[in-house]
C-alpha positions in Angstrom: -26.5 -37.8 -120.8 -25.5 -41.5 -120.4 -27.8 -44.3 -121.6 -28.6 -45.1 -118.0 -30.1 -41.7 -117.3 -31.6 -41.1 -120.8 -34.4 -43.6 -120.1 -37.3 -42.1 -118.2 -38.0 -45.5 -116.7 -34.4 -45.8 -115.3 -34.6 -42.3 -113.9 -37.9 -43.0 -112.2 -36.4 -46.2 -110.8 -33.4 -44.5 -109.4 -35.5 -41.6 -108.1 -37.8 -44.0 -106.3 -34.8 -45.8 -104.8 -33.5 -42.5 -103.7 -36.9 -41.7 -102.2 -36.9 -45.0 -100.4 -33.5 -44.4 -98.9 -34.5 -40.9 -97.9 -37.6 -42.3 -96.3 -35.6 -44.8 -94.4 -33.2 -42.1 -93.2 -36.2 -40.0 -92.2 -37.6 -42.9 -90.2 -34.3 -43.4 -88.5 -34.0 -39.7 -87.8 -37.6 -39.6 -86.4 -36.8 -42.5 -84.2 -33.6 -41.0 -83.0 -34.6 -37.3 -82.6 -38.4 -37.6 -82.0 -39.5 -40.9 -80.7 -36.6 -41.8 -78.5 -36.6 -38.4 -76.6 -40.3 -38.8 -76.0 -39.8 -42.3 -74.6 -36.9 -41.2 -72.4 -38.9 -38.2 -71.2 -41.8 -40.5 -70.4 -39.4 -42.7 -68.5 -38.1 -39.7 -66.6 -41.7 -38.7 -65.7 -42.3 -42.2 -64.5 -39.2 -42.1 -62.3 -40.3 -38.7 -61.0 -43.7 -40.0 -60.2 -42.2 -43.0 -58.3 -40.0 -40.7 -56.3 -43.1 -38.6 -55.6 -44.8 -41.7 -54.3 -41.8 -42.4 -52.0 -41.8 -38.8 -50.8 -45.5 -38.9 -50.2 -45.1 -42.1 -48.1 -42.4 -40.4 -46.0 -44.7 -37.4 -45.7 -47.4 -39.7 -44.5 -45.1 -41.1 -41.8 -44.2 -37.5 -40.8 -47.9 -36.7 -40.5 -48.3 -39.7 -38.2 -45.4 -38.4 -36.2 -47.1 -35.0 -36.0 -50.3 -36.6 -34.6 -48.3 -38.7 -32.1 -46.4 -35.7 -30.7 -49.6 -33.6 -30.5 -51.3 -36.4 -28.6 -48.6 -36.3 -25.9 -48.1 -32.5 -26.0 -51.8 -31.7 -25.6 -52.1 -34.1 -22.6 -52.7 -32.3 -19.3 -50.3 -34.6 -17.4 -47.5 -33.5 -19.8 -48.4 -29.9 -19.3 -48.3 -30.3 -15.5 -45.0 -32.3 -15.8 -43.3 -29.6 -17.7 -44.6 -27.1 -15.1 -42.9 -29.2 -12.4 -46.2 -30.4 -10.8 -46.1 -34.2 -11.6 -42.9 -35.8 -10.6 -44.5 -39.2 -11.0 -45.0 -38.6 -14.7 -41.5 -40.0 -15.4 -42.1 -43.3 -13.6 -45.5 -43.8 -15.0 -44.9 -42.8 -18.6 -41.2 -42.4 -19.6 -39.8 -45.9 -19.5 -38.0 -48.0 -22.1 -41.0 -50.0 -23.2 -42.8 -46.7 -24.0 -40.1 -45.8 -26.6 -40.2 -49.3 -28.0 -44.0 -49.2 -28.4 -43.9 -45.8 -30.0 -40.8 -46.8 -32.1 -38.9 -43.7 -30.9 -35.2 -43.1 -30.1 -35.6 -39.9 -28.2 -38.1 -37.7 -26.4 -37.1 -34.2 -25.2 -39.3 -32.0 -23.0 -38.4 -28.3 -23.2 -39.7 -25.7 -20.8 -41.1 -22.3 -21.8 -37.5 -21.0 -22.1 -36.6 -23.7 -24.6 -34.4 -25.4 -22.1 -34.5 -29.2 -21.7 -36.4 -30.2 -18.6 -36.3 -34.0 -19.3 -34.6 -36.3 -21.8 -35.4 -39.9 -22.4 -34.0 -42.1 -25.1 -31.2 -44.3 -26.4 -27.6 -43.0 -26.4 -25.0 -43.6 -29.1 -24.3 -47.1 -27.6 -28.0 -48.1 -27.6 -28.4 -47.8 -23.9 -31.6 -46.4 -22.4 -31.2 -43.2 -20.5 -33.7 -40.9 -18.7 -32.4 -37.7 -17.2 -33.6 -34.2 -16.0 -32.0 -32.1 -18.7 -28.9 -32.9 -20.8 -26.6 -33.6 -17.9 -24.6 -36.9 -18.0 -25.6 -39.6 -18.9 -28.0 -37.8 -21.3 -25.4 -35.3 -22.6 -25.5 -37.2 -25.9 -28.8 -35.3 -26.6 -27.0 -32.0 -26.9 -26.4 -32.8 -30.5 -30.1 -32.7 -31.2 -30.6 -29.6 -29.1 -27.9 -27.8 -31.0 -29.4 -28.6 -34.4 -32.8 -27.5 -33.3 -31.9 -24.4 -31.2 -32.1 -21.9 -34.0 -35.4 -23.4 -35.2 -36.8 -23.3 -31.7 -36.1 -19.6 -31.3 -37.8 -18.7 -34.6 -40.5 -21.3 -34.8 -44.2 -20.4 -34.5 -46.5 -22.3 -32.2 -47.7 -24.8 -34.8 -46.5 -28.4 -34.8 -43.5 -29.1 -37.1 -41.9 -32.2 -38.6 -38.5 -32.7 -40.2 -36.2 -35.3 -41.6 -32.9 -35.5 -39.6 -29.7 -36.4 -41.4 -27.4 -36.2 -38.3 -26.4 -37.7 -36.1 -28.5 -40.4 -37.6 -31.2 -40.7 -40.2 -34.5 -40.1 -38.4 -37.8 -38.3 -38.4 -38.4 -35.5 -35.9 -41.7 -34.0 -34.8 -42.2 -31.1 -32.4 -45.2 -29.5 -30.8 -46.0 -26.9 -28.2 -47.3 -28.3 -24.9 -50.8 -27.0 -24.0 -53.6 -27.8 -21.5 -56.5 -29.5 -23.2 -59.2 -28.2 -20.8 -58.7 -24.5 -21.4 -56.8 -22.0 -23.4 -53.4 -21.3 -21.9 -50.0 -20.2 -23.1 -47.5 -22.9 -24.1 -45.6 -24.5 -21.3 -42.8 -25.6 -23.6 -42.1 -28.0 -26.4 -42.1 -31.7 -26.9 -39.7 -33.2 -29.4 -39.9 -36.8 -30.6 -37.3 -38.6 -32.8 -38.0 -41.8 -34.7 -35.0 -43.5 -36.4 -35.2 -44.4 -40.0 -33.9 -47.9 -39.2 -33.4 -50.8 -41.6 -36.8 -52.4 -40.6 -38.6 -49.1 -41.1 -37.0 -48.7 -44.6 -38.0 -52.3 -45.4 -41.5 -51.6 -44.3 -41.5 -48.5 -46.6 -40.3 -50.7 -49.5 -43.3 -53.1 -48.8 -45.7 -50.1 -48.6 -44.6 -48.5 -51.9 -43.5 -51.6 -53.8 -40.3 -49.7 -54.7 -36.7 -50.9 -54.1 -35.4 -47.9 -52.2 -32.7 -46.7 -49.8 -32.2 -43.5 -47.7 -28.8 -41.9 -47.1 -27.6 -38.6 -45.7 -25.5 -36.3 -47.9 -23.9 -32.8 -47.6 -25.8 -29.9 -49.1 -24.5 -28.6 -52.5 -25.9 -25.6 -54.3 -25.1 -27.2 -57.7 -26.8 -30.4 -56.9 -29.9 -31.3 -59.0 -32.9 -32.2 -57.0 -33.6 -35.3 -59.2 -31.1 -37.5 -61.0 -31.6 -40.6 -63.2 -29.1 -43.1 -64.4 -30.0 -45.9 -66.8 -27.9 -48.9 -65.4 -29.0 -51.4 -68.0 -31.7 -52.1 -70.6 -34.0 -53.3 -67.8 -33.2 -51.2 -64.7 -32.5 -47.6 -63.9 -31.4 -45.8 -60.7 -33.4 -42.7 -59.7 -32.5 -40.4 -56.8 -33.9 -37.3 -55.2 -32.5 -35.0 -52.5 -35.0 -33.7 -49.9 -34.5 -31.1 -47.2 -33.4 -32.2 -43.8 -31.9 -31.0 -40.5 -29.3 -29.7 -40.0 -29.4 -27.1 -42.9 -26.1 -28.3 -44.4 -27.4 -31.8 -44.9 -29.9 -33.5 -47.2 -31.6 -36.9 -47.2 -31.2 -38.7 -50.6 -33.8 -41.2 -51.7 -32.2 -43.8 -54.0 -34.4 -46.2 -55.9 -34.0 -49.0 -58.4 -36.8 -49.0 -60.9 -37.7 -51.3 -63.8 -37.8 -50.1 -67.4 -40.7 -52.3 -68.6 -42.7 -49.3 -69.8 -39.7 -48.0 -71.9 -39.0 -51.5 -73.3 -42.6 -52.1 -74.1 -42.9 -48.8 -75.9 -39.7 -49.3 -77.7 -40.7 -52.8 -78.9 -44.1 -51.4 -80.1 -42.3 -48.6 -82.0 -39.9 -51.1 -83.6 -42.7 -53.3 -84.6 -44.5 -50.3 -86.2 -41.3 -49.2 -87.8 -40.6 -52.6 -89.4 -44.2 -52.7 -90.8 -43.8 -49.2 -92.0 -40.6 -50.0 -93.9 -42.2 -53.1 -95.4 -45.3 -51.2 -96.5 -43.2 -48.4 -97.9 -41.1 -50.8 -100.0 -44.2 -52.6 -101.3 -45.9 -49.3 -102.0 -42.9 -48.0 -104.0 -42.8 -51.2 -106.1 -46.6 -51.0 -106.9 -46.1 -47.3 -107.7 -43.3 -48.1 -110.1 -45.4 -50.8 -111.8 -48.4 -48.5 -112.2 -46.1 -45.7 -113.4 -44.8 -48.0 -116.2 -48.3 -49.1 -117.3 -50.1 -45.7 -117.0 -47.5 -43.1 -117.7 -44.1 -44.3 -119.0 -45.4 -46.5 -121.8 -47.8 -43.9 -123.3 -45.1 -41.2 -123.0 -42.7 -43.4 -124.9 -45.4 -43.8 -127.6 -46.0 -40.0 -127.7 -42.2 -39.4 -127.9 -41.9 -41.7 -130.8 -44.8 -39.9 -132.6 -43.2 -36.4 -132.0 -39.9 -37.7 -133.5 -41.7 -38.9 -136.6 -43.4 -35.4 -136.9 -40.0 -33.9 -136.8 -38.4 -36.2 -139.4 -41.2 -37.3 -141.7 -42.1 -35.1 -144.7 -45.8 -36.1 -144.3 -47.0 -35.6 -140.7 -48.1 -39.0 -139.3 -51.4 -39.6 -137.7 -51.7 -39.3 -134.0 -52.1 -42.8 -132.4 -55.7 -43.3 -131.6 -54.8 -44.9 -128.3 -53.4 -41.5 -127.2 -56.3 -39.4 -128.4 -58.8 -41.7 -126.8 -57.3 -41.3 -123.4 -59.2 -39.1 -120.9 -56.3 -38.2 -118.7 -53.5 -35.7 -118.9 -51.6 -37.6 -121.6 -54.7 -37.7 -123.8 -55.1 -33.9 -123.2 -51.4 -33.4 -124.1 -51.9 -35.3 -127.4 -54.9 -33.3 -128.3 -53.2 -30.0 -127.4 -50.2 -31.0 -129.5 -52.5 -31.5 -132.5 -53.9 -28.0 -131.9 -50.5 -26.4 -131.4 -50.7 -24.0 -134.3 -54.0 -22.6 -133.1 -52.5 -22.2 -129.7 -49.6 -20.3 -131.2 -52.0 -18.0 -133.0 -53.8 -17.3 -129.7 -50.5 -16.5 -128.1 -49.6 -14.1 -130.9 -52.9 -12.4 -130.5 -52.3 -12.1 -126.7 -48.8 -10.6 -127.5 -50.5 -8.1 -129.7 -52.9 -7.2 -127.0 -50.1 -6.7 -124.5 -48.3 -4.4 -127.1 -51.4 -2.2 -127.1 -51.1 -1.0 -123.5 -48.8 1.6 -121.9 -46.2 -0.1 -119.8 -46.1 2.6 -117.1 -49.7 3.3 -116.4 -51.4 0.1 -117.8 -53.8 2.2 -119.8 -54.3 1.6 -123.6 -51.7 3.2 -125.9 -52.3 5.3 -129.0 -52.5 2.3 -131.3 -55.3 0.6 -129.4 -57.1 3.9 -128.9 -57.1 4.7 -132.6 -58.3 1.2 -133.4 -61.1 1.4 -130.8 -62.0 4.9 -132.0 -62.4 3.7 -135.6 -64.6 0.8 -134.4 -66.7 3.1 -132.3 -67.3 5.4 -135.2 -68.3 2.4 -137.4 -70.7 1.1 -134.7 -72.1 4.6 -134.2 -72.9 5.0 -137.9 -75.1 1.9 -137.6 -76.7 2.8 -134.3 -77.0 6.6 -134.9 -75.6 7.4 -131.5 -73.1 10.1 -130.8 -69.4 9.5 -130.0 -67.5 11.7 -127.6 -63.9 12.0 -126.6 -61.9 13.7 -123.9 -58.4 15.0 -124.3 -56.6 15.5 -121.0 -53.3 17.3 -120.3 -51.6 17.6 -116.9 -51.0 21.3 -116.1 -47.4 22.4 -116.0 -46.1 18.8 -115.9 -42.6 19.9 -117.0 -42.4 22.1 -114.0 -43.5 19.1 -111.9 -40.7 16.9 -113.3 -38.1 19.6 -113.0 -39.0 20.2 -109.3 -39.8 16.6 -108.1 -37.8 14.5 -110.5 -38.8 12.0 -113.2 -39.5 9.2 -110.8 -42.1 11.3 -109.0 -43.4 12.3 -112.4 -44.0 8.6 -113.2 -45.8 8.1 -109.9 -48.0 11.1 -110.7 -48.9 9.6 -114.1 -49.7 6.3 -112.5 -51.9 8.0 -109.8 -53.8 9.9 -112.5 -54.2 6.7 -114.6 -55.7 5.0 -111.5 -58.1 7.9 -111.0 -59.3 7.7 -114.6 -59.8 3.9 -114.3 -61.8 4.4 -111.1 -64.1 7.1 -112.6 -64.4 5.9 -116.2 -63.3 2.3 -116.5 -66.4 0.9 -114.9 -68.6 2.5 -117.6 -66.9 0.7 -120.5 -65.1 3.9 -121.6 -61.5 3.5 -122.9 -58.8 5.6 -121.3 -55.5 5.8 -123.1 -52.1 7.4 -122.6 -51.5 9.1 -126.0 -48.5 11.3 -125.1 -46.0 12.0 -122.4 -48.5 13.8 -120.0 -51.4 13.6 -122.4 -54.4 11.2 -122.0 -57.4 10.5 -124.2 -60.7 9.0 -123.3 -63.2 7.4 -125.7 -66.8 7.7 -124.7 -69.1 5.7 -127.1 -72.8 6.3 -127.1 -72.3 9.5 -125.1 -73.7 12.9 -125.8 -71.6 16.1 -125.5 -73.4 17.2 -122.3 -72.8 13.8 -120.7 -69.2 13.9 -121.8 -68.8 17.4 -120.2 -70.2 16.0 -116.9 -67.7 13.1 -117.0 -64.8 15.4 -117.8 -65.7 17.8 -115.0 -66.1 14.9 -112.5 -62.7 13.5 -113.5 -61.1 17.0 -113.2 -62.5 17.4 -109.7 -61.5 13.8 -108.7 -57.9 14.5 -109.8 -57.9 17.8 -107.9 -59.3 16.2 -104.8 -56.4 13.7 -104.8 -54.3 16.8 -103.8 -51.0 15.6 -105.3 -48.6 18.4 -104.3 -47.4 20.6 -107.1 -45.3 23.4 -105.5 -44.2 25.0 -108.7 -47.6 25.1 -110.5 -48.8 28.7 -111.3 -52.4 27.3 -111.4 -52.8 25.6 -108.1 -50.9 24.1 -105.2 -51.8 20.5 -106.3 -51.7 18.6 -109.6 -54.6 19.7 -111.9 -55.6 18.8 -115.4 -57.1 20.7 -118.4 -59.7 18.7 -120.4 -60.9 19.2 -123.9 -64.3 17.6 -124.8 -65.6 16.9 -128.3 -68.5 15.1 -129.7 -69.8 14.2 -133.1 -72.6 12.5 -134.9 -71.3 9.8 -137.3 -73.9 10.8 -139.9 -72.4 14.2 -140.2 -68.7 13.2 -139.7 -67.0 9.9 -140.4 -63.4 10.8 -139.9 -62.2 9.8 -136.4 -59.3 12.3 -136.7 -61.7 15.2 -136.9 -63.2 14.2 -133.5 -59.8 14.2 -131.8 -58.8 17.4 -133.5 -61.9 19.1 -132.1 -61.0 17.7 -128.7 -57.5 19.0 -129.1 -58.7 22.5 -130.0 -61.0 22.4 -126.9 -58.0 21.4 -124.8 -56.0 24.3 -126.2 -58.8 26.7 -125.3 -58.9 25.2 -121.7 -55.2 25.9 -121.3 -55.4 29.3 -122.9 -58.3 30.3 -120.5 -56.3 29.5 -117.4 -56.0 25.7 -117.1 -57.7 23.4 -114.5 -61.0 23.5 -116.4 -63.1 21.7 -119.0 -63.8 23.2 -122.5 -66.0 21.6 -125.0 -66.6 21.7 -128.7 -68.4 19.6 -131.4 -66.6 18.2 -134.5 -68.0 19.4 -137.8 -70.1 22.2 -136.3 -69.6 25.6 -134.6 -67.7 25.0 -131.4 -69.3 25.8 -128.1 -67.6 26.6 -124.8 -68.6 25.1 -121.5 -66.6 26.1 -118.5 -67.6 24.2 -115.4 -67.0 25.9 -112.1 -63.5 25.0 -110.8 
């Protein structure tokens, strides 16, 4: 390692610089991939809301047109006129000033058969015409009749409004003609057309406060309903295509919108970003200074001390400034001084681990023999009996031959768990003392109590119902248990106790297995065969 990287101080400095660079990159990435999309999405929502406002304003105008056409269509004079009963209706109502007052380009009266009975409006040259039907000079109105003919045939009796894209941009409203005095069938239809002229569009701009324009475009299935183009840093163009007549045309709303919200949000974010970077740099400098004072200098002192311990023949004294610290470095110094004690504790722990069976987790024979000797010694002082169980799995070789050794290991583990569940909570020691042989030490336990524990364990193992297809004894895994007990005043040799348990186990196997047999060390053996 070079001298530059061998110093902890330099490595921390380089690491903090790397952290600063990564933090700056993270801030840039957050701005690029998190904040900017959010700001742009907010701008799109703003543009959408402004287009909604324009569309609502147009809808309001269409509703006004609906009310206007209904006022005329529900007028009794109009009903009589369409029925052919008021020829004076034309002279008294359908003149040029009427259209100018209503701001209309066209009024078409249709009879009950959807045929034009009277047309009044301005032709393509802007001349006022009023005719019975679409005969010349009102034949220019055929274009409107053709556009609306399909809708007229399928339309219900409710009033309807549309935007017209051809032959000019306009609003159209249609209503059935009815008598107002009484219920009667519709006498026909009344259609009104209002042009979306430049003055009308200018009025709409004043109403909404939005710089907008309306144009007619051809219908396209792939066309997006809304589009947004950012023209400059301060302005953007938003457009929306809305349905219109005829069906192959659309009316597009084009607007120019300011980007003040986006620019204000962007400036706010930049201001916060600059302050964040500044605070981050100052924070890292302060952290580096504190790291030098609190951590790096004491660690260098501790490192110098450990080098002296390694090289000096006489161990030096730990610096008092390190031992007096109440933080992790002080704890490290104190623990270093107690290293030998710690090593001894680790050795003891290693010894403890070496006293357990690696497969089942139970104690091994070494620990069992040690605990048995201690139990006998304690029992001699207390005068209590010591008992032991010796357990053997019935026909375990046949089990291994039939199910395989891996299944045999699983069987041993399952039986070990069963022993721990039934005996471990009572401070008894269960150990694996052979391949399929287990021993249990029961301090301060009489022979009768030991027999009860053995029988309960035997039943618990049998109730586990581990399959044993090749066992001559039962269809599941069973055990034979030998029980022995001794009084330390009469017997002080632990081996004699286990030999007595082994003899009892032999007798349990000899008498048919899957049972508990008992005997007492140093006295005449007794036999106890609990019901299987």
